[in-house]
ZAKOL-694786 format. One record per residue (C-alpha): residue number from 1; x, y, z; residue in three letters. Coordinates in nm, 2 decimals. Layout:
# residues N
+-----+--------+--------+--------+-----+
:   i :     c1 :     c2 :     c3 :  aa :
+-----+--------+--------+--------+-----+
: NUM :      X :      Y :      Z : Ala :
...
+-----+--------+--------+--------+-----+
//
This chain:
# residues 106
+-----+--------+--------+--------+-----+
:   i :     c1 :     c2 :     c3 :  aa :
+-----+--------+--------+--------+-----+
:   1 :  -1.05 :   2.01 :  -6.89 : Met :
:   2 :  -1.22 :   2.26 :  -6.66 : Leu :
:   3 :  -1.15 :   2.61 :  -6.76 : Ser :
:   4 :  -1.28 :   2.96 :  -6.71 : Glu :
:   5 :  -1.63 :   2.84 :  -6.81 : Lys :
:   6 :  -1.93 :   2.85 :  -6.59 : Gly :
:   7 :  -2.06 :   2.55 :  -6.40 : Lys :
:   8 :  -2.31 :   2.44 :  -6.66 : Tyr :
:   9 :  -2.07 :   2.48 :  -6.95 : Ala :
:  10 :  -1.81 :   2.28 :  -6.77 : Ser :
:  11 :  -2.06 :   2.00 :  -6.70 : Ala :
:  12 :  -2.16 :   1.99 :  -7.07 : Thr :
:  13 :  -1.80 :   1.98 :  -7.17 : Glu :
:  14 :  -1.73 :   1.69 :  -6.93 : Asn :
:  15 :  -2.04 :   1.50 :  -7.04 : Arg :
:  16 :  -1.93 :   1.53 :  -7.41 : Arg :
:  17 :  -1.58 :   1.42 :  -7.32 : Phe :
:  18 :  -1.70 :   1.12 :  -7.12 : Val :
:  19 :  -1.93 :   1.02 :  -7.41 : Trp :
:  20 :  -1.66 :   1.07 :  -7.68 : Lys :
:  21 :  -1.36 :   0.92 :  -7.51 : Glu :
:  22 :  -1.50 :   0.66 :  -7.27 : Ile :
:  23 :  -1.86 :   0.55 :  -7.32 : Val :
:  24 :  -1.90 :   0.52 :  -7.70 : Trp :
:  25 :  -1.55 :   0.37 :  -7.75 : Pro :
:  26 :  -1.64 :   0.12 :  -7.47 : Leu :
:  27 :  -1.96 :   0.03 :  -7.64 : Ile :
:  28 :  -1.78 :  -0.03 :  -7.97 : Ile :
:  29 :  -1.50 :  -0.23 :  -7.79 : Glu :
:  30 :  -1.74 :  -0.47 :  -7.61 : Val :
:  31 :  -1.97 :  -0.48 :  -7.92 : Asn :
:  32 :  -2.27 :  -0.48 :  -7.70 : Asp :
:  33 :  -2.54 :  -0.23 :  -7.59 : Ala :
:  34 :  -2.44 :  -0.31 :  -7.23 : Glu :
:  35 :  -2.14 :  -0.26 :  -7.01 : Phe :
:  36 :  -2.06 :  -0.29 :  -6.64 : Thr :
:  37 :  -1.94 :  -0.04 :  -6.40 : Leu :
:  38 :  -1.61 :  -0.22 :  -6.37 : Leu :
:  39 :  -1.56 :  -0.20 :  -6.75 : Gln :
:  40 :  -1.64 :   0.17 :  -6.74 : Tyr :
:  41 :  -1.40 :   0.24 :  -6.46 : Gln :
:  42 :  -1.11 :   0.06 :  -6.64 : Lys :
:  43 :  -1.17 :   0.26 :  -6.95 : Lys :
:  44 :  -1.21 :   0.58 :  -6.76 : Arg :
:  45 :  -0.89 :   0.52 :  -6.57 : Asp :
:  46 :  -0.70 :   0.45 :  -6.89 : Lys :
:  47 :  -0.84 :   0.77 :  -7.05 : Val :
:  48 :  -0.76 :   0.98 :  -6.74 : Cys :
:  49 :  -0.40 :   0.85 :  -6.75 : Glu :
:  50 :  -0.37 :   0.91 :  -7.12 : Glu :
:  51 :  -0.50 :   1.27 :  -7.10 : Tyr :
:  52 :  -0.34 :   1.35 :  -6.76 : Gly :
:  53 :  -0.67 :   1.44 :  -6.60 : Ile :
:  54 :  -0.82 :   1.36 :  -6.26 : Ser :
:  55 :  -1.09 :   1.10 :  -6.22 : Val :
:  56 :  -1.27 :   1.35 :  -6.01 : Asn :
:  57 :  -1.32 :   1.58 :  -6.31 : Ile :
:  58 :  -1.52 :   1.31 :  -6.49 : Leu :
:  59 :  -1.69 :   1.17 :  -6.18 : Ser :
:  60 :  -2.04 :   1.31 :  -6.27 : Arg :
:  61 :  -2.01 :   1.22 :  -6.64 : Gly :
:  62 :  -2.18 :   0.88 :  -6.63 : Leu :
:  63 :  -2.46 :   1.00 :  -6.40 : Ala :
:  64 :  -2.51 :   1.30 :  -6.63 : Ser :
:  65 :  -2.54 :   1.08 :  -6.94 : Leu :
:  66 :  -2.81 :   0.88 :  -6.75 : Ile :
:  67 :  -3.00 :   1.20 :  -6.67 : Gln :
:  68 :  -2.99 :   1.30 :  -7.04 : Arg :
:  69 :  -3.14 :   0.96 :  -7.14 : Gly :
:  70 :  -2.84 :   0.84 :  -7.34 : Leu :
:  71 :  -2.78 :   0.56 :  -7.09 : Leu :
:  72 :  -2.99 :   0.38 :  -6.84 : Tyr :
:  73 :  -2.88 :   0.16 :  -6.54 : Lys :
:  74 :  -3.02 :  -0.17 :  -6.45 : Glu :
:  75 :  -2.86 :  -0.35 :  -6.15 : Arg :
:  76 :  -2.48 :  -0.35 :  -6.21 : Gln :
:  77 :  -2.51 :  -0.28 :  -6.58 : Ser :
:  78 :  -2.55 :   0.03 :  -6.80 : Tyr :
:  79 :  -2.72 :   0.02 :  -7.14 : Phe :
:  80 :  -2.73 :   0.26 :  -7.43 : Ile :
:  81 :  -3.06 :   0.40 :  -7.56 : His :
:  82 :  -3.22 :   0.15 :  -7.79 : Phe :
:  83 :  -3.21 :   0.40 :  -8.08 : Arg :
:  84 :  -2.83 :   0.40 :  -8.07 : Leu :
:  85 :  -2.80 :   0.02 :  -8.12 : Ile :
:  86 :  -2.80 :   0.04 :  -8.50 : Pro :
:  87 :  -2.50 :   0.28 :  -8.48 : Tyr :
:  88 :  -2.33 :   0.03 :  -8.25 : Met :
:  89 :  -2.38 :  -0.25 :  -8.49 : Arg :
:  90 :  -2.23 :  -0.05 :  -8.77 : Leu :
:  91 :  -1.94 :   0.06 :  -8.54 : Lys :
:  92 :  -2.02 :   0.41 :  -8.64 : Ala :
:  93 :  -1.87 :   0.72 :  -8.48 : Glu :
:  94 :  -2.14 :   0.88 :  -8.28 : Val :
:  95 :  -2.07 :   1.21 :  -8.11 : Asp :
:  96 :  -2.26 :   1.34 :  -7.82 : Tyr :
:  97 :  -2.47 :   1.58 :  -8.02 : Gly :
:  98 :  -2.57 :   1.32 :  -8.27 : Thr :
:  99 :  -2.66 :   1.07 :  -8.00 : Ala :
: 100 :  -2.87 :   1.32 :  -7.82 : Leu :
: 101 :  -3.05 :   1.42 :  -8.14 : His :
: 102 :  -3.12 :   1.06 :  -8.22 : Glu :
: 103 :  -3.29 :   0.98 :  -7.89 : Ile :
: 104 :  -3.49 :   1.31 :  -7.87 : Lys :
: 105 :  -3.61 :   1.36 :  -8.23 : Ile :
: 106 :  -3.69 :   1.03 :  -8.38 : Arg :
+-----+--------+--------+--------+-----+
//
């Protein structure tokens, strides 16, 4: 996962990976705009095992998605941005760039 890239490029790569492989598939799986930390951790652990990567590499991914505004946290739950809910209902593939564009431009 981490390569010869600089710190910020690696952070972006990790954030995109967490969105694509963990967060969005989890949203589609639970069919809800909300998920718990435990649900996230189970999905993350499964993905880390599948790809043979350390949990530490992805440790900032969730917090980074919150900072970008794609997710927000309330108590023990995480929610996707309300503008992404129609995509969830359609079970559409939403990559990181599209998601970011949707919440910033609309």
